[in-house]
Structure formats: C-alpha cells, structure tokens
N, C-alpha and C positions, 0 to 999 in steps of 0.2 A: 599103197600095197598091202594087202593083207594075204596069209596063208592060212586057210582053214582046211584041215584034214576032213575027206569026205565021211568018215565015220563020227566026227563031232556033231554035237545036236545044239543048235542055237535056236531058241524060240521065244516067242514074246517080244518085249521091249529091250533090246540089246544093242548097245552102240559100241563100235569098236574104232579105236584111233588109228593113226597110220602105222604101218610096218608092225601089225599085231601078228601073232603066230598062234594058233589054236590046234593043239596036237590031237592025236587019235583017241577017241572015245571020251573026250571032254564033253560037258554037259553045261550049259548056260540057260538058266531057265528065268527069264524075265516075265514070268507070268503074275508075280506077287509085286514087282516093283522093278524099276529100270535097273539094268546092269550096264555100268559104263567101264570100259576098258581103255587106258591110256595108251600114249604113242610108245611104240618100241617094246611093249610088254608082251610076254609069252606065257600061255597057260599050256602046261604039259599034259601028258597022257593021263587019263581016268581022272581028272579033277572036275569037282562039281562046284558050280558057282549058283546061288539061289538065294531067296528071302525077299525081304521087304525093301529091296534095293541094295545094290552093291556098287561100290566105286573102288576102282583099283587104279593108281596112278600110273605115270610114265616111267619106263625102264624097270619095270617090275618083272621078277621071275616067280611064277607059282609053280611050285615042284610037283613031280609025279604024285597022283592020288590025294592031293591037298583038297580040302573043302573050304570054302568061303560062303557065309551064310549071313545075309543081312548086315555087312560090315563095311567098314571104310579103311583102304589100305593105300598109304602114301606113295611117295616118289622114291625110286632106288630102294627097293625093298626086296629081299630074298625070302619068300615063305617056303620052308623046307617041305621035303617029301613026307606026304601023309599027315601034315599038320591039319588043324581045325580052327579056323577063326569064326566065333560064334556071333550071333544077334548083337548089334549095337557096339561092337568092340571097334577101336579105332587104333590103327597102327601109324605111327608117325613116319616121317622120312628117314631114309637110311637106317632101316633096321633089318635084322635077320631074326626070323622066326625059325628056330631049330627044328629038324626032322621029327615028327611024331608030337610035337607041341599042341596043347590045347588051350587056346586063348579064350577064356570064358566070356559069357554075356556082359556086355557093358565095359569091358576092361579096356583102359586107355593106355597105351604104350607110347612113352615119350620117344621123340625122335632120336636116332643114333644109339639104340638099345639092342642088345642081345638077349633073346627070350627063349626059354627052353622049359621043358618039363609038362607035367600034367597034376594039378593045373600049371599053366605057365606062369613063369615068373621071371623078372628081368634080373639077369646074373651080371652084366657089366655094360659099360658103354663100348661101343665099337672103336676099334683102332684103325690105322690107315690099311693094314693088311685086310681086315675085314671088308673095309669098303671097296678095296681092289676086287676082292671075291664077288661082290654084288655087281660092280661094273663089268667084270670078266663074264659072269654068267649071262647077264643081259646081253652084252656084245656078242657072245657066241651064239645065242639063239637068233639074235638079229641077222647075223651072218648067213645063217641057215634059211630065213625067211627070204632073204635078198637073192638066193641061188634060183 
C-alpha cells in the first residue's frame, strides 16, 4: 500500500517500498540516478529528492520542505523540516537531523546522532526519548497512510 498525493511528482527511476506516504507537492526526480524509498517511510509536503541516486531507509520521516540530494539516509531517521542533506552525505540509523540543518557534501553521520546547524554538526548521542520521537513520528504518518 502506498499513498501518493495527486500533486506529488515522481519521475524517472523511483522505487517505493510498502506503506510509503508521499505528501502534497513533494518532488522525487530519479532522472540522474535511482531514488529508493524504504518501507513505512513518509515524505512530507514540499520535499525535494533528487541527485545521482538517493537511498532512504525504512521508518524514516522526511519533514516538510526538506531536500535530499544524492545522499543515503539510514533506517529510523527523522529529517527535520527545511533541512538539506547534500551529495554523498550518509546518515546512519537512528539519527535526528534538526530542522533547518545543512548536512554538507560527503559528511558521514554516525548512527544514533543528533545533528543541528549550518553547517550541520553532531551535538550529542540520541537518548531513549529521542528514539521514541522518531518512532512516534513514523507511526503517526503510517497510520495516516493506512486510512
């Protein structure tokens, strides 16, 4: 099951997992490389996903207006609103990218990190409350997809 808003644009080589939600005005352009979106992942309004291949893991929330360009996002990640993850950056599992953060080209973020700022910096390891936030966000959007 997938829920793709009618105003979303998916073009080129785009692969969606099960129970994926693509919200209004999101753009996924697989014209320069494959875009792969994992299971139970939600791409919120006005997101742009493009570049020489993008991989987004399972149980990921990509917040409103975020941009993913030629990067790799692990499992159980919350990409905050308006953040940018640039070419060749890699985000490990169980990470939070804070709203408005800019993850610069080639940056490697270790699993379990909280990342904020411009340019983005790891400020600390995630705690159990942070992980609950990631899980809650993914489950909240998954429930909307199932309706």
